[in-house]
C-alpha positions in Angstrom: -31.7 25.1 -96.4 -28.1 24.3 -95.0 -27.6 22.1 -92.2 -26.9 24.1 -88.9 -23.4 23.7 -87.5 -23.4 20.5 -85.2 -19.6 21.0 -83.7 -17.9 23.3 -81.4 -15.0 25.6 -83.2 -13.0 25.5 -79.9 -13.2 21.7 -79.5 -9.5 20.5 -78.8 -10.1 17.1 -80.6 -11.2 18.8 -83.6 -8.3 21.2 -83.3 -5.8 18.1 -82.8 -7.5 16.5 -86.3 -7.2 19.8 -88.1 -3.5 19.7 -87.2 -3.2 16.3 -88.8 -5.3 16.5 -92.1 -4.6 20.4 -93.2 -0.5 19.2 -93.2 -1.4 17.2 -96.0 -0.6 18.5 -99.7 -3.6 20.6 -100.9 -5.8 19.6 -97.9 -8.3 22.0 -97.0 -11.4 22.2 -94.7 -15.1 22.8 -95.6 -18.4 22.3 -93.5 -20.6 19.3 -95.1 -24.2 18.6 -93.9 -23.0 20.7 -90.6 -19.9 18.9 -90.1 -16.4 19.6 -90.9 -15.1 18.1 -93.9 -11.5 17.8 -94.9 -10.7 17.2 -98.7 -8.6 17.9 -101.8 -10.9 17.0 -104.7 -12.7 14.4 -102.8 -13.1 14.5 -98.9 -10.8 12.0 -97.4 -12.2 12.8 -93.4 -15.3 13.8 -91.7 -15.5 14.6 -88.2 -18.6 13.3 -86.6 -20.7 10.5 -87.9 -24.1 8.7 -87.8 -24.5 5.1 -87.0 -27.9 3.4 -87.8 -29.1 1.8 -84.6 -32.4 -0.2 -84.8 -35.1 2.1 -86.6 -32.9 5.2 -85.8 -29.4 6.6 -85.7 -26.9 7.6 -82.9 -24.7 10.6 -83.8 -21.1 10.5 -82.8 -19.9 13.9 -82.8 -16.2 13.0 -81.3 -15.3 10.7 -83.8 -14.2 10.8 -87.6 -14.9 9.3 -90.7 -12.3 7.9 -93.1 -11.8 5.4 -96.1 -10.5 2.5 -94.6 -7.5 1.0 -96.6 -9.0 -2.5 -97.9 -6.2 -4.3 -96.3 -6.8 -2.6 -92.8 -11.1 -2.8 -92.9 -11.4 -6.2 -91.4 -9.4 -5.6 -88.1 -11.2 -2.1 -87.8 -14.5 -3.7 -88.1 -14.1 -5.8 -85.3 -12.3 -3.0 -83.2 -14.5 -1.5 -80.5 -13.5 2.0 -81.4 -15.0 1.9 -84.9 -18.6 1.7 -86.2 -20.2 1.4 -89.6 -21.4 4.8 -90.7 -24.6 5.5 -92.2 -24.7 6.4 -95.7 -20.6 6.1 -96.6 -20.2 2.6 -94.8 -21.1 0.8 -97.8 -18.6 2.8 -99.7 -15.8 1.5 -97.5 -15.7 4.2 -94.9 -15.5 3.6 -91.1 -16.2 5.3 -87.9 -13.6 5.9 -85.7 -14.3 7.1 -82.1 -11.9 9.9 -80.7 -13.0 10.0 -77.1 -11.1 9.5 -74.3 -7.5 9.5 -75.1 -7.3 8.5 -78.5 -3.8 7.4 -80.1 -3.1 10.3 -82.2 -0.3 8.7 -84.3 -2.8 5.9 -85.2 -5.4 8.6 -85.9 -2.6 10.2 -88.2 -2.0 6.7 -90.1 -5.9 6.1 -90.8 -6.3 9.8 -92.1 -3.1 9.2 -94.5 -4.5 6.0 -95.6 -7.7 7.7 -96.6 -5.9 10.5 -98.3 -4.0 8.1 -100.1 -7.2 6.5 -101.5 -8.8 9.6 -102.3 -6.3 12.6 -103.2 -4.9 11.4 -106.4 -1.4 10.1 -107.8 0.2 13.9 -108.1 -0.4 14.5 -104.6 0.4 10.9 -103.3 3.8 11.7 -104.9 4.3 14.9 -103.4 3.3 13.4 -99.9 5.8 10.6 -100.3 8.6 13.2 -101.4 8.2 15.1 -97.8 8.0 11.9 -95.7 11.3 11.2 -93.7 
C-alpha cells in the first residue's frame, strides 16, 4: 500500500527547494514514503523528515534531509536548526529546518554537498564544468 502524500504541492518552501535541487545535473523528483525526494541514481535530498523523540517521533514537514559532508557534520549536529533524522541519521544524513526565513544560499550549499556525495564522479564533473 503506497504512503499517502504528506506535502502540499503549492508549498512555497518546497517550490524554492525544487528550484535548487532540480538545477543540478540529471536531478529528478519522485515521491518516496509520501514525501518529495530528489535524486539522480541515489536520493540526495528529501523534503520532510522524522525525528525520534522518547518512545515516539516528531514529523518535521518543513525541513529537508541531506547527506552531510563529514567535515561539516560536527557543526551541523550542534546547530539548533538541525536534527538527527530517524532511519537515515546513522548513515550520515542530517535534518535541516526550513521554517521561518531560511538562508537559501546555505540551503543550496547543503544540497550541493549532498549531491556531490551521492551523484557520482561524472555528474560532479558536469556540475563543476558549469560552476562559475
